[in-house]
VOTIPA-105883 format. One record per residue (C-alpha): residue number from 1; residue in one letter; chain; x, z, y. Coordinates in pm, 1 decimal. Example, Ala and Ser with C-alpha at 12.3 -4.5 7.8 and 13.67 -1.06 7.14 Angstrom:
<rs>
+-----+----+----+----------+----------+----------+
!   i ! aa ! ch !        u !        w !        v !
+-----+----+----+----------+----------+----------+
!   1 !  A !  A !   1230.0 !    780.0 !   -450.0 !
!   2 !  S !  A !   1367.0 !    714.0 !   -106.0 !
+-----+----+----+----------+----------+----------+
</rs>
This chain:
<rs>
+-----+----+----+----------+----------+----------+
!   i ! aa ! ch !        u !        w !        v !
+-----+----+----+----------+----------+----------+
!   1 !  M !  A !   6576.8 !   6929.7 !  -8218.6 !
!   2 !  G !  A !   6273.7 !   6660.1 !  -8247.5 !
!   3 !  P !  A !   6174.4 !   6506.5 !  -8580.0 !
!   4 !  D !  A !   6294.4 !   6163.6 !  -8443.9 !
!   5 !  S !  A !   6685.0 !   6374.7 !  -8437.2 !
!   6 !  Q !  A !   6643.5 !   6513.3 !  -8769.2 !
!   7 !  C !  A !   6574.9 !   6211.5 !  -8920.3 !
!   8 !  A !  A !   6804.5 !   5971.4 !  -8767.3 !
!   9 !  P !  A !   7096.0 !   5908.6 !  -9012.1 !
!  10 !  Q !  A !   7440.7 !   6023.3 !  -8898.8 !
!  11 !  S !  A !   7745.4 !   5837.0 !  -8914.3 !
!  12 !  V !  A !   7965.8 !   5997.6 !  -9184.2 !
!  13 !  P !  A !   8315.6 !   5909.4 !  -9069.6 !
!  14 !  P !  A !   8524.5 !   5790.6 !  -9389.6 !
!  15 !  I !  A !   8713.3 !   5976.1 !  -9626.3 !
!  16 !  P !  A !   9144.5 !   5917.0 !  -9567.4 !
!  17 !  L !  A !   9280.0 !   5853.4 !  -9951.1 !
!  18 !  A !  A !   9458.2 !   6094.1 ! -10088.1 !
!  19 !  P !  A !   9824.9 !   6017.6 ! -10059.6 !
!  20 !  G !  A !   9829.7 !   5954.4 ! -10488.0 !
!  21 !  R !  A !   9513.1 !   5778.0 ! -10452.2 !
!  22 !  A !  A !   9714.9 !   5562.4 ! -10144.1 !
!  23 !  I !  A !   9970.5 !   5488.5 ! -10423.3 !
!  24 !  R !  A !   9774.3 !   5382.9 ! -10692.8 !
!  25 !  K !  A !   9511.5 !   5157.1 ! -10478.7 !
!  26 !  M !  A !   9831.5 !   4991.5 ! -10299.3 !
!  27 !  S !  A !   9984.8 !   4982.6 ! -10682.8 !
!  28 !  G !  A !   9695.0 !   4845.3 ! -10789.6 !
!  29 !  L !  A !   9660.7 !   4582.8 ! -10549.8 !
!  30 !  C !  A !  10039.2 !   4450.0 ! -10623.9 !
!  31 !  M !  A !  10007.9 !   4479.0 ! -11002.9 !
!  32 !  N !  A !   9734.7 !   4183.5 ! -10957.5 !
!  33 !  W !  A !   9939.7 !   3896.3 ! -10764.4 !
!  34 !  M !  A !  10261.6 !   4035.2 ! -10999.9 !
!  35 !  A !  A !   9992.9 !   3985.8 ! -11327.4 !
!  36 !  A !  A !   9855.5 !   3655.2 ! -11191.8 !
!  37 !  T !  A !  10215.6 !   3564.4 ! -11097.6 !
!  38 !  L !  A !  10386.9 !   3623.0 ! -11450.5 !
!  39 !  A !  A !  10068.0 !   3384.1 ! -11638.1 !
!  40 !  S !  A !  10173.4 !   3117.5 ! -11404.1 !
!  41 !  A !  A !  10469.3 !   3160.9 ! -11510.9 !
!  42 !  V !  A !  10370.6 !   3151.1 ! -11859.3 !
!  43 !  L !  A !  10161.4 !   2832.6 ! -11784.6 !
!  44 !  L !  A !  10458.6 !   2681.6 ! -11571.1 !
!  45 !  G !  A !  10714.1 !   2686.4 ! -11872.1 !
!  46 !  C !  A !  10439.6 !   2512.0 ! -12080.8 !
!  47 !  Y !  A !  10408.4 !   2261.1 ! -11835.0 !
!  48 !  D !  A !  10785.7 !   2173.3 ! -11806.2 !
!  49 !  L !  A !  10764.7 !   2125.4 ! -12162.9 !
!  50 !  A !  A !  10463.4 !   1880.4 ! -12145.8 !
!  51 !  T !  A !  10671.0 !   1721.5 ! -11838.9 !
!  52 !  R !  A !  10957.6 !   1677.3 ! -12082.9 !
!  53 !  H !  A !  10728.4 !   1510.3 ! -12350.9 !
!  54 !  A !  A !  10589.2 !   1279.6 ! -12121.6 !
!  55 !  V !  A !  10933.2 !   1141.5 ! -11969.7 !
!  56 !  R !  A !  11122.8 !   1118.9 ! -12246.6 !
!  57 !  A !  A !  11253.3 !    786.3 ! -12358.1 !
!  58 !  N !  A !  10946.0 !    654.5 ! -12105.5 !
!  59 !  A !  A !  10894.2 !    540.6 ! -11761.6 !
!  60 !  V !  A !  10882.6 !    861.9 ! -11484.5 !
!  61 !  L !  A !  10690.9 !    692.4 ! -11226.8 !
!  62 !  P !  A !  10409.1 !    611.7 ! -11404.0 !
!  63 !  V !  A !  10384.3 !    951.1 ! -11522.1 !
!  64 !  L !  A !  10385.9 !   1082.9 ! -11225.1 !
!  65 !  F !  A !  10103.9 !    916.4 ! -11048.7 !
!  66 !  L !  A !   9870.0 !    944.8 ! -11407.9 !
!  67 !  S !  A !   9922.4 !   1303.4 ! -11421.4 !
!  68 !  T !  A !   9898.1 !   1387.4 ! -11068.8 !
!  69 !  L !  A !   9573.3 !   1137.2 ! -11060.6 !
!  70 !  C !  A !   9391.5 !   1332.2 ! -11361.2 !
!  71 !  G !  A !   9489.4 !   1682.6 ! -11146.0 !
!  72 !  A !  A !   9321.6 !   1484.6 ! -10833.0 !
!  73 !  T !  A !   9016.5 !   1386.7 ! -11047.1 !
!  74 !  V !  A !   8916.6 !   1729.0 ! -11148.7 !
!  75 !  W !  A !   8909.3 !   1807.9 ! -10818.2 !
!  76 !  I !  A !   8716.8 !   1515.1 ! -10655.6 !
!  77 !  V !  A !   8500.0 !   1629.6 ! -10922.0 !
!  78 !  L !  A !   8455.6 !   1992.3 ! -10826.5 !
!  79 !  L !  A !   8373.9 !   1842.7 ! -10465.9 !
!  80 !  A !  A !   8070.6 !   1620.7 ! -10558.5 !
!  81 !  I !  A !   7944.8 !   1907.4 ! -10760.1 !
!  82 !  Q !  A !   7969.9 !   2186.1 ! -10462.2 !
!  83 !  S !  A !   7796.3 !   1868.9 ! -10205.4 !
!  84 !  A !  A !   7514.1 !   1868.3 ! -10467.3 !
!  85 !  V !  A !   7493.5 !   2225.9 ! -10559.3 !
!  86 !  A !  A !   7669.2 !   2443.7 ! -10258.7 !
!  87 !  P !  A !   7436.5 !   2760.7 ! -10311.4 !
!  88 !  C !  A !   7503.4 !   2784.7 ! -10693.1 !
!  89 !  F !  A !   7887.4 !   2684.2 ! -10718.1 !
!  90 !  P !  A !   8196.6 !   2978.3 ! -10752.8 !
!  91 !  A !  A !   8276.1 !   3101.6 ! -10467.8 !
!  92 !  A !  A !   8676.4 !   3054.5 ! -10562.8 !
!  93 !  L !  A !   8626.1 !   2743.8 ! -10587.8 !
!  94 !  I !  A !   8474.6 !   2648.4 ! -10275.0 !
!  95 !  V !  A !   8675.6 !   2369.5 ! -10056.0 !
!  96 !  P !  A !   8515.7 !   2407.7 !  -9694.1 !
!  97 !  Y !  A !   8518.9 !   2132.6 !  -9444.8 !
!  98 !  L !  A !   8840.6 !   2126.9 !  -9240.7 !
!  99 !  T !  A !   8971.5 !   1960.0 !  -8885.1 !
! 100 !  P !  A !   9208.4 !   1652.4 !  -8898.0 !
! 101 !  S !  A !   9525.6 !   1900.0 !  -8810.1 !
! 102 !  Q !  A !   9426.1 !   2129.4 !  -9122.7 !
! 103 !  H !  A !   9420.4 !   1859.4 !  -9345.1 !
! 104 !  G !  A !   9794.5 !   1703.5 !  -9159.0 !
! 105 !  L !  A !   9886.0 !   2055.6 !  -9234.9 !
! 106 !  I !  A !   9834.2 !   1975.2 !  -9636.4 !
! 107 !  M !  A !   9947.8 !   1618.9 !  -9620.8 !
! 108 !  L !  A !  10294.3 !   1807.0 !  -9481.6 !
! 109 !  K !  A !  10274.1 !   2005.0 !  -9827.0 !
! 110 !  S !  A !  10213.6 !   1673.1 ! -10067.7 !
! 111 !  L !  A !  10509.8 !   1487.0 !  -9872.4 !
! 112 !  I !  A !  10755.0 !   1776.4 ! -10011.1 !
! 113 !  V !  A !  10621.4 !   1808.5 ! -10291.2 !
! 114 !  G !  A !  10636.4 !   1435.0 ! -10376.4 !
! 115 !  S !  A !  10941.5 !   1434.5 ! -10274.0 !
! 116 !  S !  A !  11092.7 !   1696.3 ! -10516.4 !
! 117 !  W !  A !  10894.0 !   1593.0 ! -10817.2 !
! 118 !  I !  A !  11071.9 !   1260.6 ! -10824.7 !
! 119 !  C !  A !  11348.4 !   1406.7 ! -10838.6 !
! 120 !  T !  A !  11301.7 !   1661.0 ! -11044.5 !
! 121 !  Y !  A !  11116.6 !   1420.3 ! -11336.2 !
! 122 !  F !  A !  11385.8 !   1200.7 ! -11309.3 !
! 123 !  A !  A !  11645.0 !   1478.8 ! -11332.6 !
! 124 !  I !  A !  11460.2 !   1605.8 ! -11695.2 !
! 125 !  K !  A !  11421.5 !   1266.5 ! -11842.6 !
! 126 !  H !  A !  11804.8 !   1251.3 ! -11795.8 !
! 127 !  L !  A !  11891.7 !   1665.6 ! -11868.7 !
! 128 !  P !  A !  11794.9 !   1888.4 ! -12178.2 !
! 129 !  V !  A !  11523.2 !   2103.4 ! -12087.5 !
! 130 !  S !  A !  11690.4 !   2422.0 ! -12222.0 !
! 131 !  I !  A !  11962.1 !   2299.5 ! -11931.7 !
! 132 !  S !  A !  11751.7 !   2117.4 ! -11605.2 !
! 133 !  S !  A !  11463.0 !   2447.1 ! -11660.9 !
! 134 !  P !  A !  11740.6 !   2692.2 ! -11612.4 !
! 135 !  V !  A !  11886.8 !   2472.8 ! -11283.6 !
! 136 !  R !  A !  11528.6 !   2496.9 ! -11188.6 !
! 137 !  A !  A !  11536.9 !   2862.0 ! -11204.6 !
! 138 !  T !  A !  11803.5 !   2897.8 ! -10916.3 !
! 139 !  G !  A !  11539.1 !   2837.8 ! -10678.9 !
! 140 !  P !  A !  11431.3 !   3139.3 ! -10589.6 !
! 141 !  V !  A !  11779.8 !   3200.0 ! -10445.0 !
! 142 !  W !  A !  11676.4 !   2929.8 ! -10216.2 !
! 143 !  T !  A !  11338.5 !   3073.4 ! -10142.3 !
! 144 !  V !  A !  11454.7 !   3392.6 ! -10068.5 !
! 145 !  A !  A !  11741.8 !   3285.3 !  -9821.6 !
! 146 !  G !  A !  11476.7 !   3074.5 !  -9639.4 !
! 147 !  A !  A !  11261.3 !   3433.1 !  -9677.4 !
! 148 !  L !  A !  11530.4 !   3626.8 !  -9518.0 !
! 149 !  V !  A !  11525.2 !   3337.2 !  -9182.1 !
! 150 !  V !  A !  11222.7 !   3188.4 !  -9154.5 !
! 151 !  L !  A !  10962.4 !   3512.1 !  -9229.1 !
! 152 !  A !  A !  11191.0 !   3793.2 !  -9199.6 !
! 153 !  E !  A !  11131.2 !   3946.7 !  -9517.9 !
! 154 !  R !  A !  11411.8 !   4221.4 !  -9638.6 !
! 155 !  P !  A !  11467.7 !   4245.1 !  -9951.7 !
! 156 !  T !  A !  11638.4 !   4596.1 ! -10176.0 !
! 157 !  W !  A !  11970.6 !   4637.4 ! -10294.3 !
! 158 !  L !  A !  11826.6 !   4565.9 ! -10623.7 !
! 159 !  Q !  A !  11669.8 !   4208.1 ! -10489.4 !
! 160 !  D !  A !  12026.6 !   4144.3 ! -10395.6 !
! 161 !  L !  A !  12214.5 !   4194.2 ! -10663.0 !
! 162 !  G !  A !  11960.5 !   3993.1 ! -10898.1 !
! 163 !  M !  A !  12026.9 !   3704.7 ! -10678.5 !
! 164 !  L !  A !  12389.5 !   3721.1 ! -10703.1 !
! 165 !  M !  A !  12352.3 !   3751.7 ! -11107.5 !
! 166 !  T !  A !  12158.4 !   3442.1 ! -11087.2 !
! 167 !  I !  A !  12413.9 !   3244.1 ! -10899.5 !
! 168 !  A !  A !  12659.0 !   3392.3 ! -11118.7 !
! 169 !  S !  A !  12414.1 !   3283.8 ! -11429.7 !
! 170 !  F !  A !  12393.7 !   2952.1 ! -11291.9 !
! 171 !  L !  A !  12757.8 !   2868.2 ! -11280.9 !
! 172 !  L !  A !  12831.9 !   3034.1 ! -11671.0 !
! 173 !  L !  A !  12482.3 !   2755.5 ! -11742.9 !
! 174 !  S !  A !  12741.9 !   2497.3 ! -11605.6 !
! 175 !  V !  A !  12987.5 !   2615.1 ! -11882.5 !
! 176 !  A !  A !  12747.2 !   2591.9 ! -12184.7 !
! 177 !  G !  A !  12660.7 !   2213.9 ! -12022.4 !
! 178 !  R !  A !  13006.4 !   2072.8 ! -12054.7 !
! 179 !  A !  A !  12945.0 !   2145.7 ! -12393.3 !
! 180 !  E !  A !  12647.9 !   1910.7 ! -12391.9 !
! 181 !  G !  A !  12856.3 !   1627.0 ! -12197.4 !
! 182 !  V !  A !  12635.9 !   1750.5 ! -11891.3 !
! 183 !  H !  A !  12951.2 !   1821.9 ! -11617.9 !
! 184 !  F !  A !  12770.3 !   1985.5 ! -11326.1 !
! 185 !  H !  A !  13010.2 !   1875.0 ! -11046.2 !
! 186 !  R !  A !  12985.3 !   1541.3 ! -11132.2 !
! 187 !  N !  A !  12636.4 !   1423.1 ! -11277.7 !
! 188 !  K !  A !  12418.4 !   1293.2 ! -11049.3 !
! 189 !  W !  A !  12108.4 !   1382.6 ! -11235.4 !
! 190 !  V !  A !  12206.2 !   1774.6 ! -11197.3 !
! 191 !  G !  A !  12239.6 !   1664.1 ! -10823.6 !
! 192 !  W !  A !  11859.2 !   1534.0 ! -10842.7 !
! 193 !  M !  A !  11724.9 !   1832.3 ! -11032.7 !
! 194 !  L !  A !  11963.2 !   2068.0 ! -10721.1 !
! 195 !  A !  A !  11756.6 !   1863.1 ! -10475.6 !
! 196 !  G !  A !  11432.3 !   1899.8 ! -10595.9 !
! 197 !  T !  A !  11465.9 !   2268.7 ! -10646.7 !
! 198 !  M !  A !  11585.0 !   2282.5 ! -10263.8 !
! 199 !  L !  A !  11259.2 !   2068.4 ! -10163.6 !
! 200 !  G !  A !  11039.4 !   2270.7 ! -10408.2 !
! 201 !  S !  A !  11196.5 !   2584.9 ! -10245.9 !
! 202 !  V !  A !  11061.6 !   2442.9 !  -9899.3 !
! 203 !  S !  A !  10720.4 !   2410.8 ! -10025.6 !
! 204 !  S !  A !  10706.8 !   2747.5 ! -10171.3 !
! 205 !  L !  A !  10761.1 !   2885.4 !  -9804.9 !
! 206 !  Y !  A !  10558.4 !   2630.8 !  -9695.0 !
! 207 !  D !  A !  10282.7 !   2769.7 !  -9897.0 !
! 208 !  R !  A !  10315.2 !   3106.5 !  -9747.1 !
! 209 !  F !  A !  10254.1 !   2994.3 !  -9454.6 !
! 210 !  L !  A !   9951.2 !   2789.4 !  -9549.6 !
! 211 !  L !  A !   9798.8 !   3066.1 !  -9760.4 !
! 212 !  G !  A !   9869.2 !   3347.7 !  -9536.6 !
! 213 !  R !  A !   9913.3 !   3277.5 !  -9145.6 !
! 214 !  A !  A !   9721.2 !   2944.1 !  -9210.2 !
! 215 !  G !  A !   9413.4 !   3062.2 !  -9348.1 !
! 216 !  F !  A !   9364.1 !   2834.0 !  -9611.1 !
! 217 !  S !  A !   9228.8 !   2931.4 !  -9968.1 !
! 218 !  P !  A !   9389.6 !   2831.7 ! -10344.9 !
! 219 !  A !  A !   9144.3 !   2585.8 ! -10388.5 !
! 220 !  T !  A !   9145.5 !   2431.0 ! -10043.1 !
! 221 !  V !  A !   9505.0 !   2410.6 ! -10081.1 !
! 222 !  Q !  A !   9498.9 !   2268.3 ! -10468.4 !
! 223 !  A !  A !   9245.7 !   2051.6 ! -10385.0 !
! 224 !  W !  A !   9332.8 !   1807.1 ! -10073.3 !
! 225 !  F !  A !   9748.1 !   1889.2 ! -10185.0 !
! 226 !  L !  A !   9683.5 !   1715.9 ! -10483.3 !
! 227 !  I !  A !   9443.8 !   1433.4 ! -10388.6 !
! 228 !  Y !  A !   9726.6 !   1372.5 ! -10103.7 !
! 229 !  L !  A !   9945.4 !   1340.2 ! -10376.0 !
! 230 !  A !  A !   9784.7 !   1091.2 ! -10548.9 !
! 231 !  V !  A !   9789.9 !    889.8 ! -10242.2 !
! 232 !  F !  A !  10160.8 !    966.3 ! -10134.8 !
! 233 !  F !  A !  10257.9 !    820.6 ! -10557.7 !
! 234 !  L !  A !  10012.1 !    516.7 ! -10546.2 !
! 235 !  P !  A !  10250.5 !    240.2 ! -10375.8 !
! 236 !  V !  A !  10527.1 !    381.0 ! -10570.3 !
! 237 !  A !  A !  10335.9 !    333.7 ! -10894.4 !
! 238 !  A !  A !  10253.3 !    -18.0 ! -10760.8 !
! 239 !  G !  A !  10624.4 !   -121.2 ! -10703.5 !
! 240 !  W !  A !  10655.9 !    -22.0 ! -11067.1 !
! 241 !  K !  A !  10369.2 !   -180.7 ! -11182.7 !
! 242 !  F !  A !  10439.3 !   -542.1 ! -10977.5 !
! 243 !  R !  A !  10852.5 !   -469.8 ! -11104.0 !
! 244 !  W !  A !  10969.9 !   -449.3 ! -10758.7 !
! 245 !  W !  A !  11293.8 !   -315.8 ! -10880.1 !
! 246 !  A !  A !  11427.4 !   -290.1 ! -11244.3 !
! 247 !  R !  A !  11241.3 !    -10.5 ! -11436.0 !
! 248 !  N !  A !  11133.9 !    111.3 ! -11780.3 !
! 249 !  E !  A !  10838.7 !     73.2 ! -12008.7 !
! 250 !  F !  A !  10532.2 !    270.4 ! -12003.3 !
! 251 !  Q !  A !  10430.8 !    467.3 ! -12293.1 !
! 252 !  W !  A !  10092.0 !    648.8 ! -12262.3 !
! 253 !  R !  A !  10070.5 !   1021.4 ! -12411.7 !
! 254 !  W !  A !   9841.3 !   1315.3 ! -12434.6 !
! 255 !  S !  A !  10092.9 !   1484.4 ! -12289.7 !
! 256 !  I !  A !  10077.3 !   1338.6 ! -11917.7 !
! 257 !  P !  A !   9661.6 !   1478.1 ! -11858.5 !
! 258 !  M !  A !   9833.5 !   1818.2 ! -12042.4 !
! 259 !  I !  A !  10062.8 !   1874.3 ! -11732.1 !
! 260 !  A !  A !   9795.8 !   1794.5 ! -11480.9 !
! 261 !  G !  A !   9579.0 !   2067.9 ! -11675.7 !
! 262 !  F !  A !   9878.7 !   2336.7 ! -11701.2 !
! 263 !  L !  A !   9977.7 !   2277.8 ! -11323.4 !
! 264 !  L !  A !   9640.6 !   2331.7 ! -11236.3 !
! 265 !  V !  A !   9589.0 !   2654.2 ! -11356.0 !
! 266 !  S !  A !   9934.7 !   2767.0 ! -11261.6 !
! 267 !  D !  A !   9894.0 !   2670.2 ! -10969.3 !
! 268 !  F !  A !   9586.1 !   2854.2 ! -10892.9 !
! 269 !  L !  A !   9717.6 !   3154.2 ! -11002.6 !
! 270 !  Y !  A !  10036.2 !   3135.0 ! -10771.6 !
! 271 !  F !  A !   9809.1 !   3017.1 ! -10486.3 !
! 272 !  G !  A !   9648.1 !   3324.7 ! -10526.2 !
! 273 !  A !  A !   9910.5 !   3572.1 ! -10586.1 !
! 274 !  L !  A !  10063.6 !   3436.0 ! -10211.3 !
! 275 !  R !  A !   9705.8 !   3547.1 ! -10047.3 !
! 276 !  E !  A !   9688.0 !   3910.4 ! -10207.3 !
! 277 !  P !  A !   9800.6 !   4208.9 !  -9960.5 !
! 278 !  G !  A !  10151.3 !   4299.2 !  -9943.2 !
! 279 !  A !  A !  10280.4 !   3987.5 ! -10192.8 !
! 280 !  L !  A !  10615.8 !   3886.5 ! -10093.9 !
! 281 !  I !  A !  10698.6 !   3499.9 ! -10112.6 !
! 282 !  S !  A !  11045.8 !   3596.8 ! -10257.4 !
! 283 !  I !  A !  10955.9 !   3808.4 ! -10541.5 !
! 284 !  V !  A !  10662.6 !   3577.3 ! -10633.2 !
! 285 !  A !  A !  10923.6 !   3271.3 ! -10632.9 !
! 286 !  S !  A !  11162.6 !   3492.9 ! -10888.8 !
! 287 !  L !  A !  10817.4 !   3601.1 ! -11088.3 !
! 288 !  R !  A !  10775.9 !   3223.9 ! -11138.8 !
! 289 !  R !  A !  11123.1 !   3117.4 ! -11262.8 !
! 290 !  G !  A !  11025.2 !   3305.5 ! -11588.8 !
! 291 !  N !  A !  10905.6 !   2978.9 ! -11690.4 !
! 292 !  T !  A !  11285.8 !   2911.4 ! -11808.1 !
! 293 !  L !  A !  11228.4 !   3124.4 ! -12119.1 !
! 294 !  V !  A !  10947.1 !   2957.9 ! -12223.9 !
! 295 !  A !  A !  11117.6 !   2606.7 ! -12132.5 !
! 296 !  F !  A !  11461.0 !   2694.1 ! -12282.3 !
! 297 !  A !  A !  11293.5 !   2817.7 ! -12596.7 !
! 298 !  G !  A !  11058.1 !   2527.6 ! -12646.7 !
! 299 !  G !  A !  11399.3 !   2278.7 ! -12607.3 !
! 300 !  I !  A !  11533.3 !   2418.9 ! -12849.2 !
! 301 !  L !  A !  11215.7 !   2428.5 ! -13091.2 !
! 302 !  L !  A !  11031.6 !   2129.9 ! -13063.1 !
! 303 !  F !  A !  11326.3 !   1923.1 ! -12935.4 !
! 304 !  G !  A !  11558.2 !   2005.1 ! -13143.4 !
! 305 !  E !  A !  11807.0 !   2076.9 ! -12840.4 !
! 306 !  K !  A !  12159.0 !   2267.5 ! -12908.0 !
! 307 !  S !  A !  12157.8 !   2628.8 ! -12893.4 !
! 308 !  S !  A !  12478.5 !   2797.3 ! -12743.7 !
! 309 !  G !  A !  12616.6 !   3229.6 ! -12725.4 !
! 310 !  T !  A !  12714.1 !   3115.9 ! -12330.0 !
! 311 !  K !  A !  12425.0 !   2893.0 ! -12280.2 !
! 312 !  I !  A !  12172.2 !   3156.2 ! -12404.7 !
! 313 !  L !  A !  12379.7 !   3471.4 ! -12217.1 !
! 314 !  A !  A !  12326.8 !   3229.5 ! -11890.3 !
! 315 !  V !  A !  11977.5 !   3242.4 ! -11957.8 !
! 316 !  L !  A !  11946.7 !   3594.0 ! -12035.6 !
! 317 !  G !  A !  12118.5 !   3674.2 ! -11696.7 !
! 318 !  I !  A !  11870.7 !   3397.3 ! -11487.8 !
! 319 !  V !  A !  11587.9 !   3630.2 ! -11634.0 !
! 320 !  T !  A !  11813.3 !   3977.1 ! -11537.3 !
! 321 !  G !  A !  11794.7 !   3856.0 ! -11199.1 !
! 322 !  M !  A !  11460.5 !   3793.0 ! -11203.3 !
! 323 !  V !  A !  11426.1 !   4154.6 ! -11325.3 !
! 324 !  L !  A !  11656.0 !   4296.1 ! -11101.1 !
! 325 !  T !  A !  11451.2 !   4130.2 ! -10814.7 !
! 326 !  M !  A !  11102.6 !   4255.2 ! -10930.0 !
! 327 !  L !  A !  11256.6 !   4583.8 ! -10929.7 !
+-----+----+----+----------+----------+----------+
</rs>
């Protein structure tokens, strides 16, 4: 054997992980996207409270447009900085060049979310947040149903039990709403909230496609989604401005940019969770509905909304359903 052969590097086969180490590694990945989802849920609850404060006795459409414009402006500034100092820009915030067809995919998301937000913002204005937020928390039921059909995800029996408990808690919440004069079967704003929730579930399934199969980064989706959403709301805001229909007066509130701030960080964590290996949209959507606890408590403490044993039991049922879904 010559000297060259003695010094030649030899390929060493990779050492397979022991079963225990492999499980711990997979568990670590799982905890990463679960922790990101839970943090997103807390911020989403704060977003609900800021929204309630902004639209309370206020015109809804300007709030929608201005809060979206605040978020879009943040990303326009970041895109400008990226083009100027690309090598020094944080990798997590880099937005690559997109083809026209890729722009079309994100425009579709903006259209879905814009329609959902119009429904939910008007509902939040006319319903107590301690009722509207739990109604919105039923979104995972529709998301899981779509994941079963579209993405072929298979929840466990515990997750099935969690979905059933969520539905039962929703019915119990309707009983609690009657005590506050909110009759679910004939209150149009409950219908608006349900419509917005279902459209939000469609958006959740579409997010999984964009961030998983289509390969978009969280920064790319969030940046262009907000920019196109501001464009989507522009003619609606113009109609309000020029009084194309009867409308309420608008009052500026600092909770409007807070809506954008909470949503920016919450969605960035949420999009990052969806890109983690093994993340299930059915579980991510369920965990994210933990915002119900924040919104429910905030509605009572900050806005003086009524609390009852039935309403608390319904909210606890929804939270239990989320925990079962997580297990």
